[in-house]
MMTF fields as JSON, N, C-alpha, C and O atoms, coordinates in Angstrom:
{
  "mmtfVersion": "1.0.0",
  "mmtfProducer": "UNKNOWN",
  "numBonds": 175,
  "numAtoms": 176,
  "numGroups": 44,
  "numChains": 1,
  "numModels": 1,
  "chainsPerModel": [1],
  "groupsPerChain": [44],
  "chainIdList": ["A"],
  "bondAtomList": [4, 2, 8, 6, 12, 10, 16, 14, 20, 18, 24, 22, 28, 26, 32, 30, 36, 34, 40, 38, 44, 42, 48, 46, 52, 50, 56, 54, 60, 58, 64, 62, 68, 66, 72, 70, 76, 74, 80, 78, 84, 82, 88, 86, 92, 90, 96, 94, 100, 98, 104, 102, 108, 106, 112, 110, 116, 114, 120, 118, 124, 122, 128, 126, 132, 130, 136, 134, 140, 138, 144, 142, 148, 146, 152, 150, 156, 154, 160, 158, 164, 162, 168, 166, 172, 170],
  "bondOrderList": [1, 1, 1, 1, 1, 1, 1, 1, 1, 1, 1, 1, 1, 1, 1, 1, 1, 1, 1, 1, 1, 1, 1, 1, 1, 1, 1, 1, 1, 1, 1, 1, 1, 1, 1, 1, 1, 1, 1, 1, 1, 1, 1],
  "groupList": [{"groupName": "UNK", "atomNameList": ["N", "CA", "C", "O"], "elementList": ["N", "C", "C", "O"], "formalChargeList": [0, 0, 0, 0], "bondAtomList": [1, 0, 2, 1, 3, 2], "bondOrderList": [1, 1, 2], "singleLetterCode": "X", "chemCompType": "L-PEPTIDE LINKING"}],
  "groupTypeList": [0, 0, 0, 0, 0, 0, 0, 0, 0, 0, 0, 0, 0, 0, 0, 0, 0, 0, 0, 0, 0, 0, 0, 0, 0, 0, 0, 0, 0, 0, 0, 0, 0, 0, 0, 0, 0, 0, 0, 0, 0, 0, 0, 0],
  "groupIdList": [1, 2, 3, 4, 5, 6, 7, 8, 9, 10, 11, 12, 13, 14, 15, 16, 17, 18, 19, 20, 21, 22, 23, 24, 25, 26, 27, 28, 29, 30, 31, 32, 33, 34, 35, 36, 37, 38, 39, 40, 41, 42, 43, 44],
  "secStructList": [7, 7, 6, 6, 7, 7, 3, 3, 3, 3, 3, 3, 6, 6, 3, 3, 3, 3, 3, 3, 7, 6, 6, 7, 6, 6, 2, 2, 2, 2, 2, 2, 2, 2, 2, 2, 2, 2, 2, 2, 2, 1, 7, 7],
  "xCoordList": [-5.445, -5.987, -5.246, -5.879, -3.925, -3.158, -3.428, -3.51, -3.568, -3.776, -5.21, -5.463, -6.139, -7.542, -8.036, -9.244, -7.134, -7.538, -8.023, -7.362, -9.165, -9.638, -8.756, -8.676, -8.103, -7.201, -7.225, -7.719, -6.686, -6.622, -5.193, -4.599, -4.651, -3.332, -3.5, -4.26, -2.795, -2.903, -1.507, -0.526, -1.439, -0.19, -0.372, -1.354, 0.598, 0.536, 1.958, 2.806, 2.214, 3.527, 4.63, 5.66, 4.389, 5.343, 5.628, 6.629, 4.79, 4.945, 3.722, 2.62, 3.921, 2.796, 2.42, 3.267, 1.149, 0.643, -0.446, -1.127, -0.6, -1.69, -2.622, -2.235, -3.842, -4.831, -5.732, -6.422, -5.721, -6.552, -7.934, -8.104, -8.91, -10.281, -10.363, -9.879, -10.968, -11.073, -11.934, -11.791, -12.821, -13.736, -13.227, -13.912, -12.049, -11.529, -11.181, -10.511, -11.623, -11.414, -9.951, -9.609, -9.091, -7.686, -6.754, -5.576, -7.273, -6.486, -5.241, -4.157, -5.361, -4.202, -3.168, -1.968, -3.617, -2.683, -1.911, -0.714, -2.587, -1.939, -0.906, 0.176, -1.238, -0.303, 0.914, 2.044, 0.694, 1.801, 2.716, 3.94, 2.125, 2.921, 3.712, 4.887, 3.1, 3.801, 4.977, 6.056, 4.784, 5.864, 7.013, 8.175, 6.713, 7.759, 8.529, 9.754, 7.832, 8.506, 9.374, 10.506, 8.86, 9.612, 10.862, 11.902, 10.778, 11.924, 13.005, 14.189, 12.627, 13.61, 14.347, 15.525, 13.691, 14.271, 15.104, 16.117, 14.704, 15.371, 16.7, 16.724, 17.803, 19.091, 19.143, 18.48, 19.912, 19.972, 20.626, 20.742],
  "yCoordList": [-2.067, -1.306, -1.642, -1.824, -1.725, -1.981, -3.367, -3.536, -4.353, -5.718, -5.989, -6.978, -5.143, -5.353, -4.429, -4.291, -3.804, -2.891, -3.686, -4.639, -3.312, -4.009, -3.657, -2.496, -4.658, -4.434, -5.647, -6.713, -5.464, -6.537, -6.609, -5.59, -7.813, -8.007, -8.226, -9.099, -7.439, -7.541, -7.596, -7.177, -8.12, -8.129, -7.238, -7.347, -6.353, -5.439, -5.172, -4.745, -5.417, -5.184, -5.876, -5.28, -7.145, -7.983, -7.497, -7.899, -6.66, -6.18, -6.585, -6.689, -6.808, -7.094, -5.807, -5.131, -5.48, -4.246, -4.558, -5.579, -3.682, -3.765, -2.602, -1.439, -2.926, -1.879, -1.729, -2.67, -0.545, -0.267, 0.177, 0.765, -0.113, 0.312, 1.837, 2.402, 2.498, 3.961, 4.496, 5.656, 3.678, 4.164, 3.924, 4.273, 3.339, 3.056, 4.379, 5.222, 4.577, 5.864, 6.173, 7.337, 5.176, 5.402, 5.18, 4.872, 5.333, 5.065, 5.949, 5.442, 7.238, 8.124, 7.794, 7.901, 7.394, 7.009, 5.749, 5.65, 4.795, 3.56, 3.815, 3.229, 4.678, 5.008, 5.739, 5.459, 6.659, 7.381, 6.429, 6.522, 5.521, 4.548, 3.656, 3.387, 3.196, 2.342, 3.086, 2.513, 4.354, 5.134, 5.341, 5.326, 5.534, 5.689, 4.395, 4.419, 3.264, 1.974, 1.711, 1.247, 1.998, 1.773, 2.661, 2.227, 3.883, 4.793, 4.281, 4.5, 3.61, 3.075, 1.88, 1.677, 1.096, -0.109, 0.195, -0.464, 1.173, 1.492, 2.206, 3.222, 1.686, 2.354, 3.683, 3.836, 4.634, 5.972, 5.934, 6.968],
  "zCoordList": [12.202, 11.097, 9.8, 8.76, 9.85, 8.639, 8.082, 6.866, 8.941, 8.482, 8.043, 7.355, 8.42, 8.076, 6.97, 6.775, 6.255, 5.188, 3.984, 3.571, 3.414, 2.219, 1.024, 0.622, 0.467, -0.659, -1.564, -1.197, -2.744, -3.722, -4.248, -4.599, -4.3, -4.892, -6.387, -6.808, -7.188, -8.637, -9.247, -8.633, -10.465, -11.222, -12.436, -13.17, -12.63, -13.763, -14.239, -13.456, -15.491, -16.095, -15.297, -14.984, -14.977, -14.243, -12.826, -12.233, -12.283, -10.911, -10.111, -10.649, -8.851, -7.951, -7.245, -6.66, -7.305, -6.715, -5.708, -5.805, -4.758, -3.8, -4.075, -3.968, -4.427, -4.7, -3.484, -3.092, -2.894, -1.733, -2.174, -3.242, -1.342, -1.601, -1.474, -0.493, -2.451, -2.442, -1.311, -0.924, -0.778, 0.248, 1.672, 2.633, 1.821, 3.154, 3.849, 3.253, 5.096, 5.77, 6.089, 6.298, 6.131, 6.477, 5.295, 5.478, 4.091, 2.893, 2.824, 2.536, 3.075, 2.984, 4.055, 3.805, 5.249, 6.303, 5.928, 6.197, 5.313, 4.891, 3.794, 3.807, 2.859, 1.779, 2.343, 1.943, 3.255, 3.88, 4.651, 4.551, 5.414, 6.17, 5.223, 5.475, 4.148, 3.184, 2.562, 2.406, 2.206, 1.606, 2.582, 2.173, 3.862, 4.867, 5.058, 5.184, 5.082, 5.216, 3.995, 4.128, 2.824, 1.592, 1.553, 1.06, 2.059, 2.082, 3.024, 2.771, 4.097, 5.037, 4.43, 4.726, 3.599, 3.035, 1.797, 1.565, 1.003, -0.239, 0.027, 0.721, -0.516, -0.31, -1.061, -2.087, -0.57, -1.236, -2.593, -3.251]
}
């Protein structure tokens, strides 16, 4: 499910962003998972 999500890679203000499709049924789950992964990698 995570690897097959319709998304677009964009560049904005020198940052690379992933834009998820608003109509994807698991959009909130994907955002929650990404935030949890990012919290594990980011030092306190």
